C-alpha positions in Angstrom: -88.0 91.2 -86.0 -88.0 87.8 -87.6 -91.1 85.7 -87.6 -91.3 83.1 -84.8 -91.4 79.7 -86.4 -92.9 77.3 -83.9 -91.6 74.1 -85.6 -88.1 73.0 -86.1 -86.8 72.4 -89.7 -84.0 70.1 -88.4 -84.6 66.6 -87.0 -81.9 65.1 -84.8 -81.9 63.0 -81.7 -80.5 65.8 -79.5 -82.9 68.6 -80.5 -85.3 70.3 -78.1 -88.1 69.4 -80.6 -87.4 65.7 -80.5 -87.1 65.7 -76.8 -90.5 67.2 -76.4 -91.9 64.7 -78.9 -90.3 61.8 -76.9 -91.9 63.0 -73.7 -95.3 63.2 -75.4 -94.9 59.7 -76.8 -93.8 58.3 -73.4 -90.3 57.4 -74.5 -88.9 60.0 -72.0 -90.3 61.4 -68.8 -90.9 64.8 -67.3 -91.5 64.6 -63.6 -90.2 66.2 -60.5 -88.0 64.3 -58.0 -90.9 63.5 -55.7 -92.9 62.0 -58.5 -89.9 59.9 -59.6 -89.2 58.5 -56.1 -93.0 57.8 -55.6 -93.0 55.9 -58.9 -89.8 54.1 -57.9 -91.5 52.9 -54.6 -95.1 52.4 -55.7 -94.8 51.8 -59.4 -96.6 49.0 -61.2 -93.6 46.6 -60.9 -93.2 47.1 -57.2 -95.0 45.3 -54.4 -96.5 46.7 -51.2 -97.7 44.4 -48.3 -99.8 45.0 -45.3 -98.1 43.8 -42.2 -98.5 43.9 -38.4 -95.7 45.5 -36.4 -96.0 45.7 -32.6 -99.7 45.0 -32.8 -100.3 47.8 -35.3 -101.1 47.4 -39.0 -98.6 49.1 -41.3 -97.1 48.6 -44.8 -93.9 47.2 -46.2 -92.4 48.0 -49.5 -90.4 45.4 -51.5 -88.1 48.0 -53.1 -86.4 48.6 -49.7 -85.9 44.8 -49.1 -83.9 44.0 -52.3 -80.2 43.5 -52.8 -77.4 41.8 -50.9 -77.3 44.5 -48.1 -80.8 45.9 -47.9 -82.7 47.8 -45.3 -83.9 45.7 -42.3 -86.8 46.8 -40.2 -87.5 50.6 -40.1 -91.1 50.0 -40.8 -92.5 53.2 -39.3 -89.7 55.3 -40.7 -90.2 53.9 -44.2 -94.0 54.5 -44.1 -93.4 58.0 -42.9 -91.0 58.7 -45.8 -93.2 57.1 -48.4 -96.1 59.2 -47.2 -93.9 62.3 -47.3 -92.7 61.9 -50.9 -96.2 60.9 -52.1 -97.7 64.0 -50.5 -95.0 66.2 -52.1 -95.6 64.4 -55.5 -99.2 65.4 -55.3 -98.4 69.0 -54.6 -98.9 68.9 -50.8 -97.0 70.9 -48.2 -94.2 68.3 -48.1 -92.9 69.7 -51.4 -91.6 72.8 -49.4 -90.1 70.8 -46.6 -87.0 68.7 -45.8 -87.3 65.1 -44.4 -85.2 64.8 -41.2 -84.3 61.6 -39.3 -83.5 62.1 -35.7 -82.1 59.3 -33.5 -79.2 57.8 -31.6 -75.9 57.2 -33.3 -75.6 53.7 -35.0 -79.3 53.1 -35.5 -79.3 53.2 -39.3 -80.1 56.8 -40.3 -77.2 57.3 -42.7 -77.6 53.7 -44.0 -81.2 54.5 -44.9 -80.4 57.6 -46.9 -77.4 56.0 -48.6 -79.6 53.0 -49.6 -82.3 55.4 -50.9 -79.8 57.3 -53.0 -78.4 54.0 -54.4 -82.0 52.9 -55.3 -82.7 56.2 -57.0 -79.5 56.1 -59.1 -80.4 52.6 -60.2 -83.9 53.7 -61.0 -82.8 56.7 -63.1 -80.2 54.5 -64.8 -83.0 52.6 -66.5 -83.4 53.8 -70.1 -87.1 54.7 -69.6 -86.2 56.8 -66.5 -83.2 58.7 -67.8 -83.0 62.3 -66.8 -81.9 64.9 -69.3 -80.6 68.5 -69.3 -79.5 71.0 -72.0 -76.4 72.9 -73.0 -75.8 75.9 -75.1 -73.1 75.5 -77.9 -71.4 77.7 -80.4 -71.1 80.5 -77.8 -67.9 81.7 -79.4 -70.2 83.3 -82.1 -71.7 85.6 -79.4 -68.3 87.2 -78.8 -68.6 87.7 -75.1 -67.5 84.3 -73.7 -63.8 84.3 -74.7 -62.6 80.7 -75.0 -65.9 79.2 -73.6 -67.8 77.5 -76.4 -70.2 75.2 -74.6 -72.2 75.9 -71.3 -74.3 73.3 -69.7 -77.2 74.2 -67.4 -75.5 74.6 -64.0 -78.5 73.2 -62.2 -79.2 70.4 -64.7 -82.5 71.9 -65.7 -84.9 69.7 -67.5 -85.3 70.3 -71.3 -89.0 70.6 -70.7 -88.3 73.6 -68.4 -86.4 75.2 -71.3 -89.3 74.4 -73.7 -91.8 76.1 -71.3 -89.5 79.2 -71.2 -88.2 79.1 -74.7 -90.4 81.9 -76.1 -90.9 85.4 -74.9 -94.2 84.5 -73.1 -95.8 81.5 -71.5 -98.6 81.5 -74.0 -96.1 81.4 -77.0 -94.2 78.5 -75.3 -97.5 76.7 -74.9 -98.2 77.2 -78.6 -94.8 75.8 -79.4 -95.3 72.6 -77.3 -98.8 72.3 -78.8 -97.4 72.4 -82.3 -95.3 69.3 -81.5 -98.4 67.3 -80.8 -99.3 68.1 -77.2 -102.9 68.2 -76.2 -104.2 70.8 -73.7 -104.3 68.3 -70.9 -100.6 67.5 -71.6 -99.7 71.1 -71.4 -101.6 71.6 -68.2 -99.8 68.6 -66.7 -96.4 69.9 -67.8 -97.1 73.3 -66.2 -97.8 71.8 -62.8 -94.0 71.4 -62.7 -93.3 74.7 -64.3 -90.5 76.9 -62.9 -88.5 79.7 -64.5 -85.1 79.1 -66.0 -82.1 79.7 -63.7 -80.4 83.1 -63.9 -77.5 82.0 -66.2 -79.6 79.9 -68.5 -82.1 82.7 -68.9 -79.3 85.3 -69.5 -77.5 83.1 -72.1 -80.8 82.2 -73.9 -81.7 85.9 -74.2 -78.2 86.6 -75.6 -78.7 83.9 -78.2 -82.2 85.3 -79.1 -80.7 88.7 -79.7 -77.9 87.2 -81.8 -80.4 85.2 -83.9 -82.8 88.1 -84.2 -85.4 85.9 -82.5 -85.3 83.4 -85.3 -86.2 80.3 -83.3 -85.0 77.9 -86.0 -81.5 79.4 -85.5 -81.9 79.6 -81.7 -82.6 75.9 -81.5 -79.3 75.2 -83.3 -77.5 76.6 -80.2 -79.2 74.0 -78.0 -78.2 70.4 -77.3 -80.1 67.9 -75.1 -77.8 65.7 -73.1 -78.3 63.1 -70.3 -77.6 64.0 -66.7 -74.4 62.1 -65.6 -75.1 59.6 -62.9 -72.2 59.5 -60.4 -72.0 58.7 -56.7 -68.5 60.0 -56.4 -69.1 63.3 -58.3 -72.3 64.0 -56.3 -74.5 64.4 -59.4 -78.1 63.5 -58.9 -77.4 62.1 -55.4 -75.1 64.2 -53.3 -74.1 64.5 -49.6 -72.9 67.3 -47.5 -71.5 66.2 -44.1 -71.3 68.8 -41.3 -67.8 70.2 -40.8 -66.2 72.2 -38.0 -66.9 76.0 -37.8 -63.6 77.0 -39.4 -63.6 74.9 -42.5 -67.3 75.0 -43.3 -68.7 77.6 -45.7 -71.8 78.4 -47.6 -69.6 78.0 -50.7 -69.7 74.3 -50.1 -73.5 74.4 -50.7 -74.1 77.2 -53.1 -70.9 77.8 -55.0 -69.0 81.0 -55.5 -67.8 83.5 -58.1 -65.3 81.8 -60.4 -62.1 83.6 -61.2 -61.4 81.3 -64.1 -64.7 82.3 -65.8 -64.1 86.0 -65.2 -61.0 85.6 -67.4 -63.3 84.7 -70.3 -66.5 86.6 -69.6 -66.2 90.3 -70.2 -69.8 91.2 -69.0 -69.7 91.3 -65.2 -73.5 91.3 -65.0 -73.5 87.8 -66.5 -74.7 85.3 -63.8 -72.5 82.6 -65.4 -69.6 84.1 -63.6 -70.8 82.2 -60.5 -69.7 78.6 -60.4 -72.7 76.8 -58.8 -71.3 73.3 -59.4 -68.6 74.2 -56.8 -71.5 73.7 -54.3 -73.3 70.5 -53.4 -76.8 71.7 -54.2 -76.5 72.6 -57.9 -75.2 69.1 -58.7 -78.5 67.6 -57.4 -80.8 70.4 -58.5 -82.1 68.6 -61.6 -84.4 66.1 -59.8 -81.9 64.7 -57.3 -81.5 63.9 -53.7 -79.4 66.1 -51.3 -78.3 64.4 -48.1 -77.5 66.8 -45.3 -75.6 64.6 -42.8 -75.8 65.9 -39.2 -77.5 69.0 -40.4 -77.8 70.6 -36.9 -74.1 70.4 -36.3 -73.5 73.0 -39.0 -72.9 76.6 -37.9 -75.8 79.0 -37.8 -75.2 80.7 -41.2 -75.2 77.4 -43.0 -78.4 76.4 -41.3 -79.9 79.6 -42.5 -78.8 78.7 -46.0 -80.6 75.4 -45.7 -83.7 77.3 -44.5 -83.8 79.4 -47.6 -83.2 76.5 -49.9 -85.8 74.3 -48.2 -88.5 77.0 -48.1 -87.9 78.6 -51.5 -86.4 75.7 -53.5 -83.9 78.1 -55.0 -80.2 78.8 -54.9 -79.7 82.6 -54.4 -76.5 84.6 -54.9 -76.2 88.4 -55.1 -79.8 88.7 -56.2 -79.6 86.0 -58.8 -81.8 82.9 -58.5 -81.6 79.4 -59.7 -84.8 77.3 -59.0 -84.0 73.7 -58.1 -85.9 70.4 -58.0 -84.4 68.5 -55.1 -85.5 66.2 -52.3 -83.6 67.3 -49.1 -83.1 64.5 -46.6 -81.2 65.2 -43.4 -80.1 63.4 -40.3 -79.2 64.4 -36.7 -78.5 62.7 -33.4 -80.7 63.4 -30.4 -78.2 65.5 -28.5 -77.4 67.9 -31.4 -81.1 68.3 -32.1 -81.9 69.0 -28.5 -79.2 71.6 -28.4 -80.5 73.2 -31.6 -84.0 73.4 -30.2 -82.8 75.3 -27.2 -81.8 78.1 -29.5 -85.3 79.5 -29.9 -84.4 81.9 -32.7 -83.7 78.9 -35.0 -87.3 77.7 -34.8 -88.2 78.5 -38.4 -86.2 75.7 -39.9 -87.9 73.1 -37.6 -91.2 74.3 -39.1 -89.8 73.5 -42.5 -88.8 70.0 -41.6 -90.8 66.7 -41.4 -89.1 65.3 -38.4 -89.1 61.5 -37.8 -87.6 60.0 -34.7 -85.8 56.8 -35.8 -85.8 54.1 -33.2 -83.4 51.2 -32.9 -84.5 47.9 -34.3 -86.6 46.1 -31.6 -87.3 42.8 -33.4 -84.6 40.4 -32.3 -85.3 38.0 -35.3 -84.7 40.9 -37.7 -81.7 41.9 -35.6 -80.0 38.6 -36.5 -80.0 39.8 -40.2 -78.4 43.1 -39.0 -75.9 41.2 -37.0 -74.9 39.2 -40.1 -73.9 42.6 -41.6 -71.6 43.2 -38.7 -70.1 39.7 -38.7 -69.5 40.0 -42.4 -70.2 37.8 -45.4 -66.7 36.9 -46.3 -64.8 33.9 -44.8 -63.1 34.8 -41.5 -59.5 33.8 -40.9 -57.1 34.0 -37.9 -54.0 36.2 -37.7 -52.1 33.1 -39.2 -54.5 32.9 -42.1 -56.3 29.8 -40.9 -60.1 29.4 -41.2 -62.0 31.0 -38.3 -65.2 29.1 -37.4 -68.3 31.0 -36.2 -70.3 29.4 -33.3 -73.9 28.7 -34.5 -75.2 30.4 -31.4 -73.1 33.6 -31.9 -75.6 35.5 -33.9 -78.4 34.7 -31.5 -76.4 35.6 -28.4 -75.3 39.0 -29.8 -78.8 39.8 -31.3 -80.6 39.0 -28.1 -78.2 41.0 -26.0 -78.4 44.2 -28.0 -82.1 43.9 -28.6 -82.8 43.5 -24.8 -80.8 46.7 -24.2 -83.4 48.5 -26.3 -86.4 47.1 -24.3 -87.8 49.5 -21.7 -88.8 48.5 -18.1 -92.6 48.3 -17.6 -95.0 47.2 -14.9 -97.1 45.4 -17.5 -94.4 43.4 -19.4 -90.9 42.1 -18.7 -88.1 43.0 -21.1 -88.2 39.4 -22.5 -91.9 39.5 -23.0 -91.6 42.9 -24.8 -88.8 41.5 -27.0 -90.8 38.3 -27.9 -94.0 40.2 -28.7 -92.0 42.7 -30.8 -90.8 39.8 -32.9 -94.4 38.5 -33.3 -93.7 35.5 -31.0 -95.6 34.0 -28.1 -94.9 35.5 -24.6 -97.0 33.3 -22.3 -100.5 34.7 -21.9 -99.4 38.3 -22.6 -101.0 39.8 -25.8 -100.0 42.2 -28.5 -102.7 44.5 -27.1 -100.6 44.9 -23.9 -97.5 45.6 -26.0 -99.4 48.3 -27.9 -100.5 49.9 -24.6 -96.9 49.9 -23.3 -95.6 51.5 -26.6 -98.3 54.1 -26.7 -97.6 55.1 -23.1 -93.9 55.4 -23.8 -94.4 57.3 -27.1 -96.5 59.9 -25.4 -93.5 61.1 -23.4 -92.2 64.5 -24.5 -88.6 63.3 -23.8 -87.8 61.6 -27.1 -85.1 59.4 -25.5 -87.7 57.7 -23.3 -89.8 56.5 -26.2 -89.9 52.9 -27.4 -86.7 51.8 -28.9 -85.0 55.2 -28.8 -82.2 54.0 -26.4 -80.0 51.0 -26.5 -76.8 49.5 -27.9 -76.6 50.5 -31.5 -75.1 48.9 -34.6 -71.7 50.5 -34.0 -71.5 49.1 -30.5 -72.5 45.7 -31.9 -69.6 46.0 -34.4 -67.2 46.9 -31.6 -68.2 43.8 -29.7 -67.5 41.6 -32.8 -64.1 43.4 -33.2 -63.2 42.7 -29.5 -64.3 39.1 -29.9 -62.0 38.7 -32.9 -59.0 40.2 -31.2 -59.3 37.9 -28.1 -56.4 35.3 -27.8 -59.0 32.6 -27.1 -60.7 33.3 -30.5 -57.4 33.2 -32.3 -56.0 30.2 -30.6 -59.2 28.2 -30.7 -59.9 29.3 -34.3 -63.5 29.9 -33.4 -65.7 32.9 -32.5 -67.3 31.2 -29.5 -70.7 32.7 -28.6 -70.0 32.6 -24.8 -67.1 35.0 -25.2 -69.2 37.7 -26.9 -70.8 38.6 -23.5 -67.3 39.6 -22.2 -66.8 41.7 -25.3 -70.3 43.3 -24.9 -69.6 44.1 -21.2 -66.3 45.9 -22.3 -68.3 47.9 -24.9 -70.8 48.9 -22.2 -68.2 49.9 -19.7 -66.0 51.8 -22.3 -68.5 53.4 -24.6 -71.7 54.0 -22.6 -71.1 57.2 -20.5 -74.4 57.6 -18.7 -74.3 55.7 -15.4 -78.0 54.8 -15.5 -77.8 53.5 -19.0 -74.7 51.5 -18.2 -76.4 49.8 -15.2 -79.5 49.0 -17.3 -77.4 47.5 -20.1 -75.4 45.3 -17.8 -78.6 44.0 -16.3 -80.0 43.3 -19.8 -76.7 41.5 -20.6 -77.3 39.2 -17.6 -80.8 38.4 -18.9 -79.4 37.7 -22.4 -77.0 35.2 -20.9 -79.9 33.4 -19.4 -81.6 33.1 -22.8 -78.3 31.9 -24.3 -78.1 29.2 -21.6 -81.6 27.9 -22.7 -80.4 27.8 -26.2 -77.3 25.8 -25.1 -79.5 23.3 -23.3 -81.5 22.7 -26.5 -78.3 22.1 -28.3 -77.0 19.7 -25.7 -80.2 17.7 -25.7 -80.2 17.4 -29.5 -76.6 16.3 -29.4 -77.4 13.8 -26.7 -80.3 12.4 -28.8 -78.0 12.4 -31.9 -80.7 14.3 -33.8 -80.6 18.0 -34.9 -84.3 18.6 -34.1 -84.9 16.2 -31.2 -86.1 18.8 -28.8 -88.4 20.3 -31.5 -90.1 17.0 -31.9 -90.6 16.5 -28.2 -92.1 20.0 -27.8 -94.5 19.3 -30.6 -95.3 15.9 -29.0 -96.3 17.7 -25.8 -98.5 20.1 -27.8 -100.2 17.3 -29.8 -100.7 15.2 -26.6 -102.6 17.9 -24.8 -104.7 18.5 -27.9 -105.3 14.8 -28.3 -106.3 14.3 -24.6 -109.7 16.0 -25.4 -110.2 14.3 -28.7 -113.5 12.4 -29.2 -111.8 9.6 -31.1 -109.3 8.8 -28.4 -109.4 5.1 -27.6 -108.6 3.2 -24.4 -105.1 2.6 -25.6 -104.5 6.4 -25.5 -103.3 6.5 -29.1 -104.6 9.5 -31.0 -104.2 9.9 -34.8 -103.9 13.4 -36.1 -103.1 15.0 -39.5 -99.6 16.6 -39.5 -100.1 20.1 -40.9 -96.6 20.1 -42.4 -96.7 16.8 -44.2 -100.5 16.4 -44.4 -100.1 12.8 -43.4 -101.9 10.9 -40.6 -99.6 10.4 -37.6 -100.4 8.2 -34.5 -99.2 9.4 -31.1 -99.5 7.7 -27.7 -100.6 10.2 -25.0 -98.1 9.9 -22.1 -99.7 11.6 -19.1 -96.6 11.2 -17.0 -94.6 13.2 -19.6 -97.3 15.9 -19.8 -97.5 16.2 -16.0 -93.7 16.3 -15.7 -93.5 19.1 -18.2 -96.2 21.1 -16.5 -94.6 20.6 -13.1 -91.4 22.1 -14.5 -93.4 25.1 -15.7 -94.6 25.6 -12.1 -98.2 24.5 -12.7 -99.3 22.9 -9.5 -103.1 22.3 -9.7 -105.5 21.1 -12.4 -106.9 24.5 -12.9 -103.5 26.0 -13.7 -102.7 23.1 -16.0 -106.0 23.4 -17.8 -105.6 27.1 -18.3 -102.1 26.6 -19.8 -103.3 23.8 -22.1 -106.1 26.0 -23.3 -103.6 28.8 -24.1 -101.3 26.4 -26.0 -104.3 25.0 -28.0 -105.4 28.6 -28.9 -101.8 29.4 -30.1 -101.8 26.2 -32.1 -105.0 27.1 -33.8 -103.9 30.7 -34.6 -100.4 30.0 -35.7 -101.0 26.9 -37.8 -103.5 28.9 -39.9 -100.8 31.5 -40.7 -97.7 29.1 -40.8 -98.0 25.3 -41.0 -94.3 25.0 -40.0 -94.8 26.7 -36.7 -93.0 24.6 -34.0 -93.4 26.4 -30.6 -89.6 26.8 -30.3 -90.1 30.5 -29.6 -91.8 29.5 -26.3 -88.6 29.4 -24.2 -90.2 28.3 -21.0 -92.0 25.4 -22.6 -88.8 24.4 -24.5 -86.8 24.5 -21.3 -89.4 22.5 -19.4 -89.5 19.7 -22.1 -85.6 19.7 -22.2 -85.3 19.4 -18.4 -87.8 16.5 -18.3 -86.2 14.6 -21.1 -82.7 15.1 -19.8 -83.7 13.9 -16.4 -85.5 10.8 -17.6 -83.1 9.8 -20.3 -79.9 9.9 -18.3 -81.3 8.9 -14.9 -79.1 5.8 -14.9 -75.9 8.0 -15.2 -77.1 10.3 -12.4 -77.3 13.3 -14.6 -76.0 14.4 -18.0 -74.0 17.1 -16.3 -72.3 14.6 -14.1 -71.7 12.2 -17.0 -70.1 15.0 -19.1 -68.1 16.5 -16.2 -66.7 13.2 -14.9 -65.1 11.5 -17.9 -62.8 9.3 -15.9 -64.8 6.2 -16.9 -65.0 4.8 -20.4 -68.8 5.1 -20.7 -68.9 8.8 -19.9 -66.0 9.4 -22.3 -67.8 7.6 -25.1 -70.9 9.7 -24.5 -68.8 12.9 -24.5 -67.1 11.9 -27.8 -70.4 10.9 -29.4 -71.9 14.3 -28.5 -68.9 16.2 -29.9 -69.2 14.2 -33.1 -72.9 15.0 -33.4 -72.3 18.7 -32.7 -69.5 18.9 -35.3 -71.1 16.7 -38.0 -74.8 17.6 -37.6 -75.2 20.8 -35.7 -72.7 23.1 -37.3 -70.2 23.3 -34.4 -66.4 23.0 -34.6 -64.4 21.1 -32.0 -63.5 24.3 -30.1 -67.0 25.7 -29.7 -68.6 22.2 -29.1 -66.2 21.5 -26.2 -66.7 25.0 -24.8 -70.5 24.7 -25.1 -70.5 21.4 -23.2 -68.2 22.8 -20.6 -70.5 25.8 -20.2 -73.5 23.5 -19.9 -71.7 21.6 -17.1 -71.3 24.8 -15.0 -74.0 26.6 -13.1 -73.3 29.9 -14.8 -76.4 31.9 -15.7 -78.6 29.0 -14.6 -81.2 31.4 -13.3 
């Protein structure tokens, strides 16, 4: 037997020796998929923030918030996922489990996994993060491979795995790596990710050893190091297997099968290379990739059993041959399929091998407005006749509030609107975040998953359908505008046509009515701003009320009732005259009858002012719908008292003065508030009706 030379006489960029040296010098990496994803999320150049969601402290990770169409919300789910991969990277039990997202259709499960896969491909595409594998060349010299001259590792095994298995024993392989400059601590670290070679790589390597008479200088001449191809469409490094029907699905789609083409070349029937693993989805992501099992529990039973074996053992097995894999398995399922699967008690073992996370709908209506932008689309809209299609400035708000309210539960402690506002971090009267936390904790302790917070409601697909129905309406096409008021008709059609449970349907229709009321308050603010010919007129009056009640108790308040305060936004001194009639009128509109009630409300507003201004100097109280409505009502009544009422003036345009007012408001809305002629007229007409007034 030839003497085993532990160093290579040849130096080239693709040799196994040079690869090991590059790993030791830090030019290349050797890490498992969990370590790579953990570094991608928590690496030095990434940011992590502590935030408060629904009254509870959690973390947010910048890597998921980057790009034109990034992930919105999903705070709990992302924290759960990051904890899962970090535990797996540190050798915890998660490394032998799959991560499964369960939830209603249209709540973002698939989008989350697709976005994660995209992030990972971009991360691995960076030169310092490239992944490599190896191939055997000059196989025609062996004489048993016919026309096959080059064979690449079927499971994209890392060259370091080959280095740790290159010699006849582990100790010899350690000596080889040491001879290239590795210290004992390097070798120990490498062996934390040790796994044996796959069946065909091991078989071919042994054939090469015999051919070279165990001369390792010659053996290395048969080995090339090559980068793993990054391809979304070919399913390499990130791949997806969507559940199919019971007739067309097969374990072949996951594991591969015996290749007739290869049998025409390979004379030795005991050679594992006769199996084509790349025919299956798993082998293509086995070299440190992500496998996405879409609707995993829709698969027939034998495929679920295949997944159980792969998840538990992290190997592809066929006819006694084994190929170890390094793969993160992420799966999704909807609630109904998962519930059906759980009823089959004999399938319990796979549930034990899954980290199940129940994904809720987004419950923050402010974040929902970003999600709604995705559905509306970023490109310019046009009518059927290719004319520009305007989008009502209130459309996004109207849709977002409507779908978010459908996800709000009924509670004795909080109204749906209060839950929605608190979930968005806004003020909800005197109700606190603590109350919201109590409500959520009570709901989340229910064993019925569908009754937990945010688990039921109109999803992203239903929202998309409503936008589609709005676009196809003749009113939209003829008016060349997506008018916000019409979207409620579209949403009602979606609820009637696509929500099959009678109780859910009744709830969503009730929520839709509530959303219309909020939309009306938004319209009143617009009308007042248009009347005052100023985009933020109502905001100024709301802040005037707040500053007046704070100034009433000021020590430096003179007999002229003028109080000077420092504006937190401009840091300038601003004088304001305290108008007690205005204050009392606003508080009367709020239903505050006696001094005690008024004083309690003023104290609450003062506390909110103190808390919010510390966090955000631009806070304007416009999230306090009741206060905004009260101020709007007071100003509308006082400012147009001479005309009887603004509604009367805008409705009855038979006289010249009323027509001028109408025309001026239309001009303000189109020039300053972002409306077009169609939606400005429709908005004024809606304001003049009594629809949704209560």
